[in-house]
PAVEX-157497 format. One record per residue (C-alpha): x, y, z negated; residue number from 1. Coordinates in Angstrom, 3 decimals, always signed. Each point is the difference from the previous one (the first is absolute). Layout:
N
(r (X, Y, Z), NUM)
...
END
This chain:
466
(r (+10.056, -23.818, +0.042), 1)
(r (+0.186, +3.794, +0.319), 2)
(r (+2.632, +2.215, -1.568), 3)
(r (-1.569, +2.290, -2.604), 4)
(r (+0.842, +3.426, -1.438), 5)
(r (-1.348, +0.705, -3.503), 6)
(r (-0.181, +3.121, -2.188), 7)
(r (-1.306, -0.334, -3.568), 8)
(r (+0.081, +1.988, -3.243), 9)
(r (+2.295, -2.389, -1.896), 10)
(r (+2.458, -2.837, +0.557), 11)
(r (-2.294, -2.779, -1.205), 12)
(r (-2.710, +1.105, +2.440), 13)
(r (+2.495, +0.242, +2.858), 14)
(r (+1.338, -3.448, -0.939), 15)
(r (-3.549, -1.353, +0.243), 16)
(r (-0.343, +1.331, +3.526), 17)
(r (+3.355, -1.499, +0.913), 18)
(r (-0.926, -3.363, -1.530), 19)
(r (-3.169, -0.395, +2.038), 20)
(r (+1.695, +1.252, +3.179), 21)
(r (+2.742, -2.608, -0.357), 22)
(r (-2.722, -2.628, -0.480), 23)
(r (-1.455, +0.919, +3.392), 24)
(r (-2.324, +2.820, -0.978), 25)
(r (-0.656, +3.089, +2.074), 26)
(r (-0.294, +3.690, -0.897), 27)
(r (-3.498, -0.441, -1.446), 28)
(r (+1.118, -2.839, -2.276), 29)
(r (+3.051, +1.985, -1.109), 30)
(r (-1.842, +3.230, -0.750), 31)
(r (-2.766, -1.778, -1.922), 32)
(r (+2.461, -2.092, -2.029), 33)
(r (+2.003, +3.096, -0.910), 34)
(r (-3.157, +1.878, -1.001), 35)
(r (-1.208, -2.869, -2.195), 36)
(r (+3.304, +0.156, -1.901), 37)
(r (-0.551, +3.710, -0.663), 38)
(r (-3.344, -0.950, -1.579), 39)
(r (+2.038, -1.952, -2.544), 40)
(r (+3.045, +2.146, -0.677), 41)
(r (-1.002, +3.621, +0.699), 42)
(r (-1.817, +0.432, -3.324), 43)
(r (-1.932, +3.264, -0.163), 44)
(r (-0.020, +0.337, +3.768), 45)
(r (-1.919, -3.015, +1.284), 46)
(r (-1.394, -3.345, -1.159), 47)
(r (-2.245, -2.772, +1.295), 48)
(r (-2.906, +2.210, -1.115), 49)
(r (+0.646, +2.383, +2.860), 50)
(r (-1.238, +1.384, +3.263), 51)
(r (+1.820, +0.811, +3.167), 52)
(r (+0.207, +0.169, +3.763), 53)
(r (+1.908, -2.190, +2.455), 54)
(r (+0.627, +1.284, +3.522), 55)
(r (+1.173, -2.542, +2.573), 56)
(r (+1.300, +0.306, +3.545), 57)
(r (-0.378, -3.461, +1.562), 58)
(r (+2.355, -0.944, +2.865), 59)
(r (-2.893, +0.476, +2.403), 60)
(r (-3.194, +1.953, -0.415), 61)
(r (-0.984, +3.006, -2.077), 62)
(r (+1.155, +0.793, -3.516), 63)
(r (-2.436, -0.508, -2.854), 64)
(r (-0.268, +0.957, -3.658), 65)
(r (-1.346, -2.268, -2.741), 66)
(r (-1.691, +2.119, -2.656), 67)
(r (+0.381, -1.657, -3.383), 68)
(r (-0.559, +3.167, -1.988), 69)
(r (-2.066, +0.247, -3.176), 70)
(r (-3.789, -0.158, -0.333), 71)
(r (-2.162, +1.725, -2.579), 72)
(r (-1.355, -2.679, -2.394), 73)
(r (-3.030, +0.030, -2.297), 74)
(r (-2.744, -1.924, +1.812), 75)
(r (-3.061, -0.182, -2.238), 76)
(r (+1.789, +1.462, -3.016), 77)
(r (-0.215, +3.277, -1.879), 78)
(r (+2.884, +2.187, +1.119), 79)
(r (+2.138, +2.199, -2.201), 80)
(r (+2.090, -0.808, -3.034), 81)
(r (+2.957, -2.246, -0.620), 82)
(r (+2.504, +2.738, +0.809), 83)
(r (+1.996, +2.809, -1.533), 84)
(r (+2.229, +2.716, +1.432), 85)
(r (+3.703, +0.566, -0.489), 86)
(r (+2.408, +2.629, +1.255), 87)
(r (+3.508, -0.794, +1.165), 88)
(r (+2.773, +2.193, +1.352), 89)
(r (+0.753, -2.704, +2.582), 90)
(r (-0.236, +1.363, +3.550), 91)
(r (+0.059, +3.582, -1.209), 92)
(r (-2.859, -0.461, -2.441), 93)
(r (-3.251, -1.861, +0.570), 94)
(r (-3.162, -0.996, -1.836), 95)
(r (-0.866, -3.702, +0.270), 96)
(r (-3.026, -2.049, -1.028), 97)
(r (+0.917, -3.468, -1.287), 98)
(r (-1.597, -2.919, -1.814), 99)
(r (-2.214, -2.897, +1.111), 100)
(r (-2.548, +2.344, +1.571), 101)
(r (+2.642, +1.265, +2.426), 102)
(r (+0.493, -3.396, +1.723), 103)
(r (-1.195, -0.167, +3.625), 104)
(r (-0.590, -3.101, +2.148), 105)
(r (+3.353, -1.103, +1.408), 106)
(r (+0.568, -1.047, +3.615), 107)
(r (+3.650, -0.047, +1.062), 108)
(r (+0.548, -3.774, -0.207), 109)
(r (-3.213, -0.582, +1.980), 110)
(r (+1.327, +2.342, +2.700), 111)
(r (+3.353, -1.794, -0.045), 112)
(r (-1.741, -3.321, +0.522), 113)
(r (-2.001, +1.365, +2.931), 114)
(r (+3.131, +1.369, +1.701), 115)
(r (+1.842, -3.256, -0.674), 116)
(r (-2.852, -1.972, +1.567), 117)
(r (+0.202, +2.152, +3.118), 118)
(r (+3.748, +0.403, +0.487), 119)
(r (+1.996, -1.905, -2.609), 120)
(r (+1.974, -3.127, +0.840), 121)
(r (+1.032, -1.725, -3.227), 122)
(r (-2.526, -1.691, -2.295), 123)
(r (-1.576, +2.419, -2.484), 124)
(r (+1.557, -1.800, -2.975), 125)
(r (+3.476, +0.676, +1.457), 126)
(r (-0.764, +3.715, +0.242), 127)
(r (-1.058, +0.074, -3.675), 128)
(r (+2.907, -2.189, -1.188), 129)
(r (+2.633, +2.754, -0.493), 130)
(r (-2.340, +2.022, -2.220), 131)
(r (-0.731, -3.125, -2.019), 132)
(r (+3.738, -0.595, -0.449), 133)
(r (+0.506, +3.567, -1.277), 134)
(r (-2.889, -0.336, -2.445), 135)
(r (+1.310, -3.331, -1.326), 136)
(r (+3.549, +1.243, -0.486), 137)
(r (-0.843, +3.426, -1.358), 138)
(r (+1.262, +3.327, +1.291), 139)
(r (+1.483, +3.286, -1.122), 140)
(r (-1.867, +3.244, +0.545), 141)
(r (+1.015, +1.939, +3.097), 142)
(r (+1.253, +3.573, -0.234), 143)
(r (-3.340, +1.269, +1.341), 144)
(r (-1.915, -2.013, -2.614), 145)
(r (+2.228, +1.204, -2.813), 146)
(r (-0.314, +3.592, +1.180), 147)
(r (-3.795, -0.224, -0.155), 148)
(r (-0.107, -2.014, -3.233), 149)
(r (+2.253, +2.502, -1.739), 150)
(r (-2.965, +2.386, +0.241), 151)
(r (-2.924, -2.373, -0.697), 152)
(r (+1.318, -3.111, -1.805), 153)
(r (-1.924, +0.965, -3.113), 154)
(r (-3.022, +1.935, +1.303), 155)
(r (-0.954, -2.459, +2.775), 156)
(r (+1.919, -3.197, -0.686), 157)
(r (-0.154, +0.143, -3.789), 158)
(r (-3.689, -0.411, -0.878), 159)
(r (-0.350, -3.621, +1.211), 160)
(r (+1.984, -2.477, -2.112), 161)
(r (+1.126, -2.198, +2.909), 162)
(r (+1.029, +3.010, +2.038), 163)
(r (+1.909, +1.578, -2.876), 164)
(r (+1.883, -3.226, -0.706), 165)
(r (+0.963, -0.446, +3.649), 166)
(r (+1.667, +3.367, +0.618), 167)
(r (+1.420, +0.896, -3.426), 168)
(r (+3.008, -1.183, -1.967), 169)
(r (+0.079, -0.521, -3.768), 170)
(r (+0.626, +3.711, -0.554), 171)
(r (-3.027, +1.050, +2.031), 172)
(r (+2.067, +1.241, +2.938), 173)
(r (-0.424, -1.030, +3.642), 174)
(r (+1.670, -3.386, +0.294), 175)
(r (+3.258, -0.553, +1.838), 176)
(r (-0.351, -3.778, -0.270), 177)
(r (-1.896, -2.553, +2.031), 178)
(r (-3.754, +0.416, +0.311), 179)
(r (-1.684, -3.417, -0.012), 180)
(r (-3.769, -0.484, +0.253), 181)
(r (-0.720, -3.751, +0.025), 182)
(r (-3.655, +0.479, +0.952), 183)
(r (+1.084, +1.992, +3.053), 184)
(r (+1.905, -2.971, +1.406), 185)
(r (-3.073, -2.174, -0.422), 186)
(r (-2.126, +2.635, +1.739), 187)
(r (+2.364, -0.016, +2.958), 188)
(r (-0.100, -3.792, +0.096), 189)
(r (-3.776, +0.247, +0.352), 190)
(r (+0.306, +2.647, +2.726), 191)
(r (+2.505, -2.172, +1.878), 192)
(r (-2.381, -2.979, -0.034), 193)
(r (-3.454, +1.613, +0.142), 194)
(r (+0.784, +3.225, +1.830), 195)
(r (-1.559, +3.389, -0.677), 196)
(r (-3.349, -1.636, -0.852), 197)
(r (+1.268, -0.769, -3.497), 198)
(r (+0.167, +3.768, -0.616), 199)
(r (-3.569, +0.536, +1.212), 200)
(r (-2.103, -3.074, -0.701), 201)
(r (+2.355, -2.331, -1.879), 202)
(r (+1.615, -0.316, -3.380), 203)
(r (+2.013, +3.221, +0.079), 204)
(r (-3.061, +2.000, +1.029), 205)
(r (-1.953, -1.425, -2.928), 206)
(r (+2.786, +0.740, -2.487), 207)
(r (+0.541, +3.555, +1.233), 208)
(r (-3.687, +0.916, +0.117), 209)
(r (-0.748, -1.574, -3.384), 210)
(r (+2.816, +1.901, -1.708), 211)
(r (-0.896, +3.331, +1.624), 212)
(r (-3.685, -0.315, -0.922), 213)
(r (+0.826, -1.204, -3.501), 214)
(r (+2.061, +3.140, -0.581), 215)
(r (-2.670, +2.381, +1.300), 216)
(r (+0.892, +0.284, +3.685), 217)
(r (-2.284, -0.355, +3.029), 218)
(r (+1.858, -2.414, +2.323), 219)
(r (-2.062, -3.180, +0.114), 220)
(r (+0.257, -3.344, +1.801), 221)
(r (-2.572, +1.129, +2.567), 222)
(r (+2.193, +2.976, +0.951), 223)
(r (+2.974, -2.248, +0.660), 224)
(r (-2.074, -2.600, +1.846), 225)
(r (-1.497, +2.653, +2.298), 226)
(r (+3.374, +1.478, +0.971), 227)
(r (+1.090, -0.378, +3.635), 228)
(r (+3.105, +1.298, +1.762), 229)
(r (-0.838, +1.909, +3.168), 230)
(r (+2.062, -0.133, +3.189), 231)
(r (+0.025, +3.163, +2.125), 232)
(r (+1.642, +1.013, +3.239), 233)
(r (+2.854, +2.214, -1.171), 234)
(r (-0.006, +3.751, +0.542), 235)
(r (+2.298, +0.646, +2.968), 236)
(r (+2.108, +3.038, +0.819), 237)
(r (+2.789, +0.720, +2.462), 238)
(r (+3.390, +1.537, -0.787), 239)
(r (+2.343, +0.138, +2.977), 240)
(r (+0.381, -3.536, +1.324), 241)
(r (-1.388, -1.527, -3.188), 242)
(r (-3.578, -1.147, -0.472), 243)
(r (-0.594, -0.021, -3.741), 244)
(r (-2.827, -1.748, -1.839), 245)
(r (-0.961, +0.809, -3.570), 246)
(r (-2.816, -0.281, -2.536), 247)
(r (-3.483, +1.231, +0.899), 248)
(r (-2.520, +1.120, -2.668), 249)
(r (-0.603, -0.554, -2.895), 250)
(r (+3.707, +0.770, -0.217), 251)
(r (+0.552, +3.662, +0.700), 252)
(r (+3.748, -0.604, +0.173), 253)
(r (+0.084, -1.353, +3.541), 254)
(r (-2.114, +2.814, +1.404), 255)
(r (+2.264, +2.507, -1.741), 256)
(r (+3.148, -1.571, +1.477), 257)
(r (-1.522, +0.036, +3.477), 258)
(r (-1.157, +3.609, -0.352), 259)
(r (+3.407, +1.185, -1.221), 260)
(r (+1.799, -1.710, +2.867), 261)
(r (-2.352, +1.536, +2.573), 262)
(r (+0.383, +3.478, -1.474), 263)
(r (+3.795, -0.342, -0.061), 264)
(r (-0.203, -0.335, +3.790), 265)
(r (+3.018, -2.255, +0.412), 266)
(r (+2.307, +1.954, -2.288), 267)
(r (+2.690, -0.266, -1.124), 268)
(r (+2.045, -0.429, +3.169), 269)
(r (+3.066, -1.496, -1.633), 270)
(r (+1.035, +1.068, -3.527), 271)
(r (-2.518, +2.016, -2.022), 272)
(r (+0.526, +3.760, +0.362), 273)
(r (-1.166, +2.695, -2.401), 274)
(r (-2.737, +0.881, +2.504), 275)
(r (-1.123, -3.649, +0.150), 276)
(r (-0.247, -0.130, -3.779), 277)
(r (-2.087, +3.173, -0.154), 278)
(r (-2.328, -1.492, +2.636), 279)
(r (-0.202, -3.135, -2.151), 280)
(r (-1.053, +2.097, -3.002), 281)
(r (-2.748, +1.664, +2.049), 282)
(r (-1.154, -3.384, +1.312), 283)
(r (-0.179, -1.490, -3.498), 284)
(r (-1.901, +3.019, -1.252), 285)
(r (-2.484, -0.365, +2.859), 286)
(r (-0.537, -3.741, -0.464), 287)
(r (+0.218, -0.355, -3.766), 288)
(r (-1.947, +3.163, -0.736), 289)
(r (-3.212, -1.224, +1.600), 290)
(r (-1.425, -1.807, -3.022), 291)
(r (+0.603, -1.546, -3.440), 292)
(r (+0.607, -3.571, +1.131), 293)
(r (+3.759, +0.353, +0.272), 294)
(r (+0.603, +1.465, -3.442), 295)
(r (+0.527, -3.368, -1.627), 296)
(r (+3.261, +0.014, -1.888), 297)
(r (+0.491, -3.642, -0.975), 298)
(r (+3.317, -1.399, +1.147), 299)
(r (-1.050, -3.515, -0.982), 300)
(r (+0.275, -1.598, +3.418), 301)
(r (+2.373, -2.329, +1.852), 302)
(r (+0.682, -0.499, +3.687), 303)
(r (+1.634, -2.769, +2.058), 304)
(r (+0.759, -0.060, +3.730), 305)
(r (+1.092, -2.779, +2.353), 306)
(r (+0.485, -0.410, +3.747), 307)
(r (+1.128, -3.006, +2.047), 308)
(r (+1.514, -0.815, +3.372), 309)
(r (-3.282, -1.390, +1.317), 310)
(r (-1.296, +3.591, +0.013), 311)
(r (-1.963, -0.146, -3.230), 312)
(r (-0.112, +2.735, -2.663), 313)
(r (-1.661, +0.009, -3.417), 314)
(r (-0.277, +2.900, -2.468), 315)
(r (-1.492, -0.584, -3.467), 316)
(r (-0.864, +2.616, -2.640), 317)
(r (-1.603, -1.004, -3.319), 318)
(r (-0.864, +1.658, -3.307), 319)
(r (-1.606, -0.609, -3.394), 320)
(r (-0.306, +3.691, -0.816), 321)
(r (+1.523, +0.984, -3.313), 322)
(r (-1.182, -3.309, -1.628), 323)
(r (-2.883, -0.257, -2.454), 324)
(r (+2.419, -1.207, -2.684), 325)
(r (-1.538, -3.458, -0.469), 326)
(r (+1.131, -3.479, +0.975), 327)
(r (-3.020, -2.197, +0.709), 328)
(r (+0.001, -2.807, -2.545), 329)
(r (+1.253, -3.323, +1.329), 330)
(r (+1.304, +1.446, +3.280), 331)
(r (+3.178, +2.003, -0.648), 332)
(r (-1.402, +2.590, +2.442), 333)
(r (+0.150, +3.707, -0.833), 334)
(r (-3.260, +1.572, +1.150), 335)
(r (-0.290, +3.109, +2.134), 336)
(r (-1.550, +3.339, -1.023), 337)
(r (-1.013, +1.240, +3.435), 338)
(r (-3.354, +1.273, -1.266), 339)
(r (+2.021, +2.145, -2.384), 340)
(r (+1.984, +1.755, +2.715), 341)
(r (-2.036, +3.128, -0.334), 342)
(r (+0.935, +1.417, +3.411), 343)
(r (-1.496, -3.083, +1.713), 344)
(r (-3.429, +0.439, -1.611), 345)
(r (-0.723, +3.738, +0.328), 346)
(r (-3.623, -0.611, -1.041), 347)
(r (+1.172, -1.222, -3.389), 348)
(r (+0.621, -3.329, -1.718), 349)
(r (-2.294, -2.804, +1.244), 350)
(r (-1.755, +2.424, +2.359), 351)
(r (+0.175, -2.233, +3.092), 352)
(r (-2.466, -2.716, +0.924), 353)
(r (+1.240, -3.545, -0.697), 354)
(r (+1.669, -1.462, +3.066), 355)
(r (+1.288, +3.359, +1.266), 356)
(r (+3.628, +0.056, +1.154), 357)
(r (+2.117, +2.579, -1.809), 358)
(r (+2.241, +2.549, +1.697), 359)
(r (+3.709, -0.579, +0.579), 360)
(r (+3.087, +1.812, +1.292), 361)
(r (+1.691, -3.128, +1.341), 362)
(r (+1.418, +0.043, +3.510), 363)
(r (+1.790, -3.245, +0.948), 364)
(r (+0.880, +0.565, +3.648), 365)
(r (+1.313, -2.059, +2.909), 366)
(r (+1.223, +1.087, +3.400), 367)
(r (+0.899, -1.242, +3.451), 368)
(r (+2.359, +1.829, +2.371), 369)
(r (-0.325, -0.062, +3.754), 370)
(r (+3.291, -1.940, +0.088), 371)
(r (-1.474, -2.772, -2.164), 372)
(r (+1.479, +1.024, -3.359), 373)
(r (-2.248, -0.548, -3.021), 374)
(r (-0.032, +1.916, -3.286), 375)
(r (-1.563, -0.367, -3.450), 376)
(r (+0.024, +2.805, -2.561), 377)
(r (-1.755, +1.243, -3.121), 378)
(r (+0.562, +1.478, -3.417), 379)
(r (-1.264, +0.256, -3.570), 380)
(r (-0.391, +3.434, -1.486), 381)
(r (-3.688, +0.922, -0.291), 382)
(r (-0.614, +3.377, +1.646), 383)
(r (+3.581, -0.119, +1.299), 384)
(r (-0.632, -3.204, +2.004), 385)
(r (-1.236, +1.810, +3.099), 386)
(r (+2.655, +2.707, -0.139), 387)
(r (+2.805, -2.540, -0.470), 388)
(r (-1.146, -2.320, +2.792), 389)
(r (-0.681, +2.856, +2.419), 390)
(r (+3.399, +1.621, -0.618), 391)
(r (+1.916, -3.240, +0.495), 392)
(r (-1.954, -0.884, +3.161), 393)
(r (+0.441, +3.493, +1.438), 394)
(r (+3.730, -0.025, -0.679), 395)
(r (+0.423, -3.506, +1.403), 396)
(r (-2.043, +0.700, +3.138), 397)
(r (+1.995, +3.218, +0.382), 398)
(r (+3.285, -1.866, +0.264), 399)
(r (+1.244, -0.703, -3.527), 400)
(r (+1.075, -3.525, -0.880), 401)
(r (-2.500, -1.888, -2.138), 402)
(r (+2.124, +0.122, -3.172), 403)
(r (+0.916, +3.626, +0.692), 404)
(r (-3.681, +0.895, +0.319), 405)
(r (-0.840, -1.811, -3.254), 406)
(r (+2.858, +1.613, -1.931), 407)
(r (-0.645, +3.548, +1.254), 408)
(r (-1.167, +2.478, -2.693), 409)
(r (-3.767, +0.554, -0.001), 410)
(r (-2.487, +2.763, -0.528), 411)
(r (-3.386, -0.340, -1.689), 412)
(r (-2.681, +2.661, -0.369), 413)
(r (-1.408, -0.714, -3.454), 414)
(r (-3.657, +1.029, -0.511), 415)
(r (-0.180, +1.320, +3.554), 416)
(r (-2.476, +2.831, +0.455), 417)
(r (-0.560, +0.496, -3.739), 418)
(r (+0.921, +2.948, -2.138), 419)
(r (+2.686, -2.124, -1.675), 420)
(r (+1.554, -1.197, +3.270), 421)
(r (+3.741, -0.696, -0.189), 422)
(r (+2.265, -0.845, +2.948), 423)
(r (+2.419, -2.577, -1.389), 424)
(r (+3.266, -0.402, +1.887), 425)
(r (+2.326, -2.891, -0.721), 426)
(r (+3.717, +0.635, -0.246), 427)
(r (+2.306, -2.380, +1.847), 428)
(r (+2.091, -0.548, -3.113), 429)
(r (-3.049, -0.697, -2.191), 430)
(r (-2.350, -2.420, +1.754), 431)
(r (-3.004, -0.752, -2.211), 432)
(r (-2.583, -2.807, -0.108), 433)
(r (-2.613, +2.770, -0.182), 434)
(r (+0.301, +0.196, +3.802), 435)
(r (-0.914, -3.643, +0.578), 436)
(r (+1.861, -3.226, +0.643), 437)
(r (-0.127, -0.713, +3.719), 438)
(r (+0.729, -3.499, +1.248), 439)
(r (+0.405, -0.420, +3.760), 440)
(r (+1.065, -2.776, +2.358), 441)
(r (+0.665, -0.037, +3.726), 442)
(r (+0.692, -2.603, +2.657), 443)
(r (+1.439, +1.134, +3.342), 444)
(r (-0.882, -1.827, +3.232), 445)
(r (+3.454, -1.633, +0.042), 446)
(r (-0.699, -1.553, -3.422), 447)
(r (+2.047, +2.501, -2.003), 448)
(r (-1.378, +0.262, -3.549), 449)
(r (-0.076, +3.209, -2.053), 450)
(r (-1.330, +0.541, -3.531), 451)
(r (+0.079, +3.030, -2.286), 452)
(r (-1.043, +0.217, -3.639), 453)
(r (-0.377, +3.297, -1.764), 454)
(r (+2.880, +0.961, -2.333), 455)
(r (-2.621, +1.829, -2.092), 456)
(r (-0.975, -3.405, -1.410), 457)
(r (+1.801, -3.330, -0.417), 458)
(r (-0.785, -0.954, +3.569), 459)
(r (+1.526, -3.123, +1.533), 460)
(r (+0.268, -1.275, +3.556), 461)
(r (+0.679, -3.371, +1.602), 462)
(r (+0.829, -0.795, +3.618), 463)
(r (-0.772, -3.673, +0.511), 464)
(r (+1.473, -1.694, +3.046), 465)
(r (-1.313, -3.518, +0.440), 466)
END
């Protein structure tokens, strides 16, 4: 059994990774188990109705990325309708389209299952088990969830009766008590037994599609049945003695990370200097200013990383957008609103052909050093994903310790290349979740485990020695 290093956005997710590692699981099992827990307890950030990317470095052979991102639905149906717009000051102010017509075809669990089939070790039901336990016992909202819900608990999570009841107390405020969704536990039981198919051709797919269509949306059973995760060779780049592998298109995040690292030219050499930071600003302006795809401002994303002493690394980033606001009847599953993330559909609502993959900023990344060390890293944070991951990788490759690189204050060029561009600089005494929530793990060739979770969120790490 390998030793495993785990970084996750909350203690329950990190505990899940530890549980499966102690049961004989590897880094893939641990990262997937931790991510499934976030789909239960990170309300407003991610759910089982989600999309994502998983990048894996196997012990031998090339790295690969499983694309489980969202598809445009609407096969054979009239598009348009079933949505309305809201404005929230979350993330500096953003307009969001919500409602049943904003729900895209999910794919993250299907991607998880594909990665597990290729490189997992434990039975699938054991990987799902920790998430099922959390759903059965109930959970309290994380700080990141509460921060988001403080802005949108009424506008997004208040129009659907089941959703309103789940996140509000008797006074109509965001609950501080346990959140319990009995149907969600049953849904996870089905996923544990039947696998991802139950979300695409089975009972959960039928319930989700029926409810969406009944309420005026466009996601139908044929959209879910047609969905397939796609496995790509990861996008590779070189930084010093590290070969890094990240997400290829349709995620623009990986390409942005790779471009920033190349333009940084190996800097910093040691601690960041003022000159390094000014170069970083110019690099971000060059990369982020090339098009609209990286202007997405949703922070509703989670990331988990794991590495093991067999030389395996797994980085998982998943999102449900801002949430449509509805829980699909009979499932306990909050549905995504990815069609309503206006920056991802520049042609307008429902403008894409059914079956088209949407855009994404995600950049789960793995790496292998010439000395045999392996690394997994990634971050939530929308348009700040690429800038956060690139800064941490550059600092780490330049000689900072992993935790030191994660904790270091960051810079982000907001609206790069636009008239309203702002260079945002984080103060060391005021770290903010605006700048992401990096989770990174490392295994040295001598078996030494390292894990770092971002203090900007409630990150948690576990070093599991078996």
